[in-house]
N, C-alpha and C positions, 0 to 999 in steps of 0.2 A: 439242174434247175427244172422245176414243174411249175405248173401253173394252178392257181387256187381262186376262189372267190372270197375276198375278204372285205369286212367293214373297218373303217378307220374311225367312224364316229356312229352314233346313233341316229336313225331317220328313216326315211321311205326307201323304196326299192333302188333309188338312184345312189344309194350309199353302197351298193354291192358293187366291188372293184374288182376286174380280172387282173390279178397280180402274179409276178414271178416270185416264187419262194424257193429257198434251198433246204433241203432236209438231211439231217445227219444219218449215220447209220444207226440201227436200232439197238438200244441200250439193254441191260438186264431186263428179262421178262417182256420184251417189246417186239412187235412185229412191223415190218415196212409193207404196206399194201399198196397195189396199183388197182385203182378202182375200175371196176367194170360198168357200174351203174350206181347213181347216189339217189335217196329218197328225198322228198320234199314233205314237210310237215308243218302244222301251224305254229308249233313251237319255234320254227326258225324265223318265223316274223316277229315273235316275241324278243327273241335275241337280237334281231335287227334294230328294233325300236327301242330296246333298252327296258321293256317291260320285264324281261328276266336278264339282268345285266351279266355280260360275260367277264371272265376274269381279267382278261388284258385286252389291250388295243395295240396293233390291228389284231382282228381276230377271224380266223376261218370259222364260219358257222357251218350249221347241218348236223344232224342227229344221227343218221343211218346209211348205211350203204353195203355194197358188196364188192369184193375185190380179191385179187390172187396175191398171195403172199410171194414177195420176192426178195425178202431177207428175214433172217430170223435172230433175235438177240439171245445173248448169253442165259443159259438156264430155261430156256423154252423147249419142252419135249413133247407137247401135244400137237405141235403144228411143224409143217416142213415147207420150203420152197415149193410152190406150184399148187398149194391147197387153196381150194376156193371158200372164202369165208365171209360172213355177214355179222352186223352188229347193229345195235340201236342206241349207243352211248360209249364213248363221250363225244363231245362236241368237236366238230372239225372235219365233216365228211365232204364239204364243196371243195374238193382238191383232186388233182389227178393222181396223187399219192399221198399217202399219210403214215405217221407212227401211231401205233395204238397198243395199249396193254393187252398181252395175248388173253388173258383171263376174261376180257369182256367181248371175246368174238366167240362164234360157234361154226362148225364146218357146215356147209350147205349140201344137202343130198344131191345126188346126180339127177333125179327126176324134177328139180326145181331151176328155172332159169335164173340167171343173174339179175335180170330186170324184175322178175317176182321178187326175188330174195331182198333187193334194195327196196322195194315198195311195200314190204310186208312186216319187216322185223318190228319197228316201233309201233305201227298200226296194229298188227295182228297180235303182238304180245300184249297190247294194251287191252285188247278185246278179251283175251284169254283171261287176264286178271279180273276184268270188270263183271265178266259173266260166270266165272269159276270160284273167284275168291271174295271180291268185295261184297257182291251179293250172288249167293249160289242159284243160278237160274235153272228152272226145271219145268216140266209139263204143266205144273199148277201155275206158273209165273205169268203175269201180265205186265209188261214194262213199255214204258216211253223212251224212245231213243231220238234225240234232237240231231238233225243234220244226217238223216238216214241214206242219203245218197253220197255222201261223202266218202272219202277213204276208210276212216275207221266205221262209218255207219253201214257200209255195204258188207263189210267182213262181219260186223256185227249182226246183221240181219240173217246171213247165212248161218252163222254159228248158233245164234239164239234158236233159230227155226230147227236146227239139227237136234238142240236140247229140247225142243218141243213146246217152246214158250209162245204166247201170244205177243205179237210185236205191233207197237203203234210207233210209226215214225213221222217226224216232221221233216218237210222238203220246202224248197221254194219255187217250185214250178211243176206244172203237170208232166213234164218230161222226166224230171227228177222223182216224181211220183211212181211213174211206171217203172223207172229203173229200180227203185226200191222195192217194189212189188216183184219184180222178175228175181230178186235176190233174197226173197223170203219174207218181207214186210207183209204183216197181216192186213193192217189199216194205214193208210197214209193221210196226213193233215197238211194242207198248203197253208204256211203260216202267214203268207202275204194275203190270203183272201178269208182265212176262217180264224177264231179265236181259239188257239189250240187247247187251252184249259177247259173251255166249255165243251169243245168236242170230245176231249178224253172222257169227260163225265158221261156224255152220251153214249160212247161206245162202251163204256163200263157198267152201264145201267146206274150211275150215280156212285158207284163204289170207290173209283180211283184206281190207279195201277199200284203194283208192289214196290216199283223202283222206277226212278227217273234217271237216265244216263244223259248228263247236260255238259256239252262241251262249248256252249255258246256263252255263258256268263250273264253279262249286263242286261241284254235284251230279252232273256228268258227267266230272270228272276225278278220278283218272287212268284211268277205264274207257274214255274215248275212245281212249286209246293203245292199249289191248289190241285195238281193231277194226282196227287198221292193219297193212297187209302190211310187210314189212322195207324200208326206205327210205322209207316213206308219209309223208305230210304231215299234220300236225295244224293245222288253222286254227281258232284261238279268236279269234272276232270279236264276242263279247258276254258278259255275265255276268247272266243273268236270275235265278240263284239266288244270286248273291254272287260276288265275284272268287275266282279261284283263288289259294290262298295258298301261300307257301313252295315255288315251284317248283323243283325240283332237275333241273338240266339234265343230271345223269348218268342220269336215268331214260331218256333218249332213246336212249343206247347199249344199256342193257340190254334194252329192248323192240323193239330192232332196227335200230338206227343210224337212228332216225326224225328227221324234221324238225318244226319247230314254227314258227309265226309268229302274230303279234298285229297283224293289220292294221286300219285304220280307212279308211273311204271318204274322209276329208277329205285323207288323202296322195294318195290314187289320183285326186282331182279338183283338186288344188291349183292347177295350171296350167288357165288358160282353155280351152285347145285340147283338153286332157284331159276337162274337164267337158262341153264341147260334143260329143265323141266319144261319152262314155259316155251322156249324155243322148239323143243322135241313134240309137244303138244301141237303147236302150229303146224311144222312141218308134217306131222302126221295127217291133219285134216285137210291140207293142201295137196298132199301127195294121193290121198284117197279120193280127191275131187269132191269133198264135202263143202269145201271153201276154196272159192275162185278169186285170185287176187286180179282185180282189174285195173291194169295200167292204162289209163284213159288219156294221159298227157304225157308227151316227151319233149324235152328241150335239150339242146347242147348245154353243157355246164356253164359255158361263158355267157349264155342268155338267162341266168338264174333270176336277173331282175324281172324279166318279163313274167316268169313263171310266179314270182311272188305277186305281180299286179293281179295276174289272172286268178291267183289263189283267194287273194283279198277282196276280190270282186265277186267272188262266189260263181265264177264262170266253169269251174271245174267240177268233175264227178270222179268217184273212185280215186285211184292213188295217180301220183305224179311223180316222175323221176327226171334226173338229169343224166346224160351222157357226156362222160368226159372226152 
């Protein structure tokens, strides 16, 4: 018998319950992990509220973690008991132990801590596809990144700086502005005191940016489109303020023949080879010190509800983890 955080119905943080669960032995192709650390991401709140429905109730939520392999199912040859592994899918990480398909985990290099690994798999691989695949960022790129002091944002600022880009980041306070700048953000905009679309135009001499990375959703649309140059790309990869409603595709032509995409990490890492390539690129940059994973909040696993409250109140910076 082990413990896990489960939801029995959709709702607020109070729906996160500390339950006892029983796990069977791993089946063919599966691993049994004992978690060393568990990552928290905004997608977890979407699962809790039902914005992204879960398959069954009660459900263990959570998308990423780092753990030690304690049992190996039939047919698994890539991993053995004692290996330290990490993952960013499937759902079910808010638990002391879990079963997981072996094909969805990767080995963690010795130079990376379990806390770092748990905090960076989903966020770091998200940054990797955003900057390297969805829009190939380079020295000629000027980009806007919303929530630049958040977990994804701080990684993105460092990675984009490494690629030579000019980075404009939105933040909610002067403290967050300083944090974003320390992590490579070229210019910051406090969205509470400034009109970010107008400020972007000022910073780009009226030209606009090449690409906007938008994880906020409702509160930043359609103003994010006003930040783009003609033929620019709007990447909507989250909805922290609520989903974009009634999207009118005609607005893209009116605002400069723009492009728009709604990507997800799980498409970009659906194939095993793509998952390994993404994870290895991330591990390489972290191991070389090019990207630092800032674990700025740590909570006991059983206090996941408080972690959700703080995340949704925008009290957090960088990454947040739970310790079983």
